[in-house]
C-alpha positions in Angstrom: -27.0 -17.8 43.4 -23.5 -18.7 44.6 -23.4 -22.0 42.8 -24.6 -20.3 39.7 -21.9 -17.5 39.9 -19.3 -20.3 40.4 -20.5 -22.6 37.3 -20.5 -19.7 34.8 -16.7 -19.2 35.3 -16.1 -23.0 35.2 -18.0 -23.4 32.0 -16.2 -20.3 30.4 -12.9 -21.5 31.1 -13.7 -25.1 29.5 -14.9 -23.2 26.5 -11.7 -21.1 26.4 -9.5 -24.2 26.9 -11.1 -26.0 23.9 -10.8 -22.8 21.8 -7.1 -22.6 22.5 -6.4 -26.2 22.1 -8.1 -26.0 18.8 -6.0 -23.1 17.5 -2.9 -24.7 18.7 -3.9 -27.9 16.9 -4.5 -25.9 13.5 -1.2 -24.0 13.9 0.9 -27.2 14.4 -0.9 -28.9 11.5 -1.0 -26.1 9.0 2.8 -25.6 9.5 3.3 -29.4 8.9 1.2 -29.1 5.7 2.8 -26.0 4.5 6.3 -26.7 5.1 8.9 -24.1 6.1 8.1 -20.5 5.1 10.0 -19.5 2.0 11.8 -16.3 2.1 11.2 -13.8 -0.6 14.2 -11.5 -0.3 17.1 -13.7 -1.1 19.1 -14.9 -4.1 18.0 -17.7 -6.3 18.6 -19.1 -9.7 16.3 -18.5 -12.7 16.5 -20.1 -16.0 15.5 -18.0 -19.0 12.8 -20.1 -20.6 11.8 -17.7 -23.3 13.1 -14.5 -25.0 10.5 -12.5 -27.1 11.0 -9.2 -29.2 8.3 -6.8 -27.8 9.1 -3.6 -29.8 12.1 -1.9 -31.5 15.0 -2.4 -29.0 12.8 -4.1 -26.3 13.0 -7.9 -25.3 11.0 -9.7 -22.7 12.5 -12.5 -20.7 10.4 -15.3 -19.2 12.0 -16.8 -16.1 11.5 -19.9 -14.4 12.8 -22.0 -11.6 15.4 -24.6 -12.7 13.1 -27.2 -11.1 9.8 -25.7 -12.4 8.6 -25.0 -8.8 6.5 -22.0 -7.9 8.1 -18.6 -7.6 7.7 -16.2 -4.6 4.5 -14.2 -4.8 4.3 -10.8 -6.1 2.0 -7.8 -6.3 1.7 -5.0 -9.0 4.6 -2.6 -9.1 7.0 -5.2 -7.7 10.5 -5.6 -9.4 13.3 -8.1 -9.3 17.0 -7.4 -8.7 18.8 -9.1 -11.5 22.3 -10.2 -11.0 23.8 -10.7 -14.4 26.7 -13.0 -15.2 29.0 -10.0 -15.6 28.4 -8.9 -12.1 26.1 -6.0 -13.0 23.0 -5.7 -10.7 19.8 -4.1 -12.4 16.2 -3.7 -11.5 13.3 -4.7 -13.6 9.7 -4.5 -13.0 7.6 -7.6 -13.3 5.2 -7.2 -16.1 3.5 -10.7 -16.4 0.0 -11.7 -15.3 -0.8 -10.6 -11.7 -0.6 -13.5 -9.4 1.3 -15.8 -11.9 3.9 -17.9 -10.0 4.9 -20.3 -12.6 7.2 -17.8 -14.3 8.2 -14.1 -14.0 8.5 -11.9 -17.0 10.5 -8.7 -17.4 11.2 -6.5 -20.3 14.3 -4.8 -21.2 15.0 -1.9 -23.6 18.5 -1.9 -25.1 20.5 1.3 -24.0 23.5 1.8 -26.2 24.8 4.5 -23.8 23.5 2.9 -20.7 25.6 1.2 -17.9 26.0 -2.1 -19.7 23.4 -4.2 -18.2 20.7 -3.8 -20.9 23.4 -4.5 -23.7 24.6 -7.7 -21.8 20.8 -9.0 -21.7 20.2 -8.2 -25.4 23.6 -9.3 -26.9 24.9 -12.2 -24.7 22.0 -13.8 -23.0 20.1 -16.6 -24.5 17.3 -19.0 -23.8 18.6 -21.7 -21.4 20.9 -19.3 -19.7 20.8 -18.8 -15.9 20.6 -15.5 -14.0 20.4 -14.9 -10.2 17.6 -12.8 -9.0 16.8 -11.2 -5.6 13.3 -10.3 -4.4 10.7 -9.6 -5.5 10.4 -6.2 -3.7 8.0 -3.5 -4.1 8.9 0.1 -4.0 5.9 1.3 -6.1 2.9 -0.4 -4.4 -0.6 -0.5 -6.0 -3.1 0.6 -3.4 -6.8 -0.6 -3.8 -9.2 2.2 -4.7 -12.4 3.0 -6.7 -10.9 4.7 -9.9 -7.5 5.1 -11.4 -5.6 6.9 -14.1 -2.5 4.9 -15.4 0.1 6.9 -17.4 3.1 4.9 -19.0 5.9 6.3 -21.1 7.7 3.7 -23.2 9.2 0.9 -21.1 7.3 2.4 -18.1 4.4 0.2 -19.2 6.1 -2.7 -17.5 5.0 -1.9 -13.9 1.7 -0.4 -15.0 0.5 -3.3 -17.2 -0.2 -5.6 -14.0 -1.8 -2.5 -12.3 -4.4 -2.1 -15.2 -5.1 -5.8 -15.3 -5.7 -5.8 -11.5 -7.7 -2.7 -11.5 -9.9 -4.4 -14.4 -10.3 -7.5 -12.4 -11.4 -5.7 -9.3 -14.1 -3.7 -11.4 -12.5 -0.4 -10.7 -13.1 2.6 -13.0 -9.8 3.1 -14.8 -8.2 4.7 -17.9 -4.8 4.2 -19.3 -2.6 6.7 -21.3 0.2 5.2 -23.0 2.9 7.6 -24.5 6.0 7.0 -26.5 8.2 8.1 -29.3 6.5 5.7 -31.9 4.3 2.7 -32.0 7.1 0.6 -33.1 9.3 1.5 -30.0 6.1 0.8 -27.6 6.1 -2.8 -26.1 3.0 -4.8 -25.3 0.6 -2.9 -27.7 -0.7 -6.3 -28.8 -1.7 -7.1 -25.2 -3.1 -3.7 -24.6 -5.3 -4.3 -27.9 -7.4 -6.8 -25.8 -8.6 -4.3 -23.3 -11.6 -2.1 -23.7 -10.7 0.6 -26.4 -12.6 3.3 -24.9 -10.4 2.9 -21.7 -7.0 3.0 -23.4 -5.3 5.9 -25.4 -2.1 5.2 -27.2 -0.2 8.4 -27.8 2.9 8.2 -29.8 5.0 11.4 -30.3 5.3 10.7 -34.2 1.5 10.9 -34.5 1.0 14.2 -32.4 4.2 16.0 -33.1 5.2 16.8 -29.7 5.3 14.9 -26.2 2.0 15.1 -24.3 1.6 17.9 -21.7 0.6 17.1 -18.2 -3.0 18.5 -18.4 -3.4 16.6 -21.7 -2.5 13.4 -19.9 -4.7 14.1 -16.7 -7.8 15.0 -18.9 -8.5 11.3 -19.0 -8.7 10.8 -15.3 -11.9 9.7 -13.8 -13.2 11.8 -11.0 -11.2 11.3 -7.9 -8.8 9.0 -9.6 -5.5 7.9 -8.2 -2.8 8.4 -10.9 -0.2 5.8 -11.2 2.6 6.7 -13.5 6.0 5.5 -14.6 8.2 7.1 -17.2 10.8 9.7 -18.0 11.5 12.7 -15.7 9.9 15.3 -18.0 6.6 13.3 -18.0 6.5 12.9 -14.3 7.2 16.4 -13.8 4.5 17.4 -16.3 2.0 15.2 -14.3 3.1 16.8 -11.0 2.7 20.3 -12.2 -0.8 19.6 -13.7 -2.2 17.6 -10.8 -3.7 20.6 -8.9 -5.9 21.6 -11.9 -7.0 18.1 -12.7 -10.0 16.1 -11.4 -7.3 13.5 -10.0 -6.7 13.4 -6.3 -3.3 11.9 -5.9 -0.1 10.9 -7.9 2.0 7.9 -7.4 5.0 7.6 -9.7 8.2 5.8 -10.6 10.9 7.3 -12.7 13.3 5.9 -15.0 16.2 7.5 -13.4 17.2 9.1 -10.1 15.6 12.5 -9.3 17.9 15.3 -10.5 20.1 17.0 -8.0 18.9 20.6 -7.2 21.1 23.1 -5.5 23.6 20.4 -4.6 26.6 21.1 -2.3 29.7 19.1 -1.9 30.3 17.2 1.2 32.3 14.3 2.4 31.3 10.8 3.8 33.4 8.9 6.1 32.8 5.0 5.6 33.8 3.8 9.2 33.9 0.2 8.6 35.9 0.4 5.3 38.2 3.1 6.7 37.8 5.4 3.6 36.5 8.8 3.1 34.8 9.8 0.0 34.4 13.2 -1.7 30.7 13.8 -2.9 30.8 16.6 -5.6 27.7 19.0 -5.7 26.3 17.3 -8.9 26.6 13.6 -7.8 24.7 11.5 -5.1 26.5 9.8 -2.2 25.4 6.6 -3.7 27.4 7.3 -6.9 30.5 8.4 -5.2 30.5 5.5 -2.6 29.9 3.0 -5.5 33.2 4.1 -7.1 35.0 2.6 -4.0 32.2 0.0 -2.9 31.0 -1.4 -6.2 28.8 -4.0 -4.5 26.8 -1.5 -2.4 23.1 -2.5 -2.4 20.6 -0.1 -3.8 17.3 -0.3 -6.0 14.9 2.7 -6.6 17.5 5.4 -6.3 14.5 7.6 -5.3 14.6 7.5 -1.5 11.6 5.3 -0.5 12.5 1.6 -1.1 14.9 1.5 2.0 17.6 -0.7 0.2 20.4 1.9 0.4 19.5 3.1 4.0 22.6 2.9 6.1 23.1 4.1 9.9 24.3 7.6 10.3 26.9 7.7 12.8 27.7 11.5 12.9 26.8 14.8 11.1 23.8 16.3 9.7 21.9 15.5 6.5 19.4 17.3 4.3 16.8 14.5 3.9 15.1 14.0 0.6 14.1 10.3 1.0 12.2 8.4 3.6 15.1 7.4 5.9 14.0 7.9 9.6 15.8 8.1 12.8 19.6 7.5 12.5 19.5 6.3 8.9 20.4 8.0 5.9 19.2 7.3 2.3 22.5 7.7 0.4 20.7 7.8 -2.9 19.1 11.1 -2.2 20.0 12.4 1.2 22.8 15.0 1.3 25.4 15.7 4.0 26.0 19.2 5.4 29.7 19.3 5.7 31.0 16.1 6.9 29.0 13.0 7.8 30.0 9.3 9.0 28.0 6.3 8.1 28.3 2.5 9.0 29.8 1.1 5.8 
């Protein structure tokens, strides 16, 4: 009995030693084969290899590495920060085939009254030009599920299109409602024509007279569906109001713009590293006001959840509207109460 008790631990230790040695060998050799890990949240150069007209005022750009190498992996809902030659930084959803790493595709609607980024892309960039990108990052993650309703408004089809293709590949039960001003203004209708017609509803305002109501959009949801929507604020608001009376069970959305400021109050932000104090009016965000004096400040979603603009809060109290936690503040949506100091 004594010998048996001793031999079992000995055999066990020998087995464990072989297992550990094998794991260490695999770890060393897999790293040698794979090479150093490639970071995904850094600046890198891209070439505009193709520009296509997708709709009235909408161009798509196919972006590749100058050396033709593989691009960082991405998931549906991801976007790129695009650093334009003029210095503008803009965010555009990846809308190419899911899993494609030979190229990225983004689509840009020209906004004559916008900040200038879309005009630069439409009027000044050409095939063969280079831009700098950062990312990809995902502030609009697509979660695995059994059934979905996808709702897109105009250029909001860009993050939705890869989600639709992924849901179809996975065999999920899905429906797509695609709204817009007119068919001529709605990009990628030709690609959607290749999807099952009974799962896709194209709804231009010109053919129905008025924009769709929330209940009208949600009427297409499969039972228990998760709703993924991207579009203008009125469309998102209509979906949020209509959700409780629908068969859907949850809503995930991305807006075209930052959420409106409701009951805003003026406050001041002390930028301790910069030695400045910024007045934030009741109708502006801290991000906008700080951007006037620090134009290079980083931001992405402007909705409080991606974390790009979160900065350490050194003193003061804030009304939290985003997802900043602990001692951070989301300067795109959080508002100070009186005077706050941040590490900027």
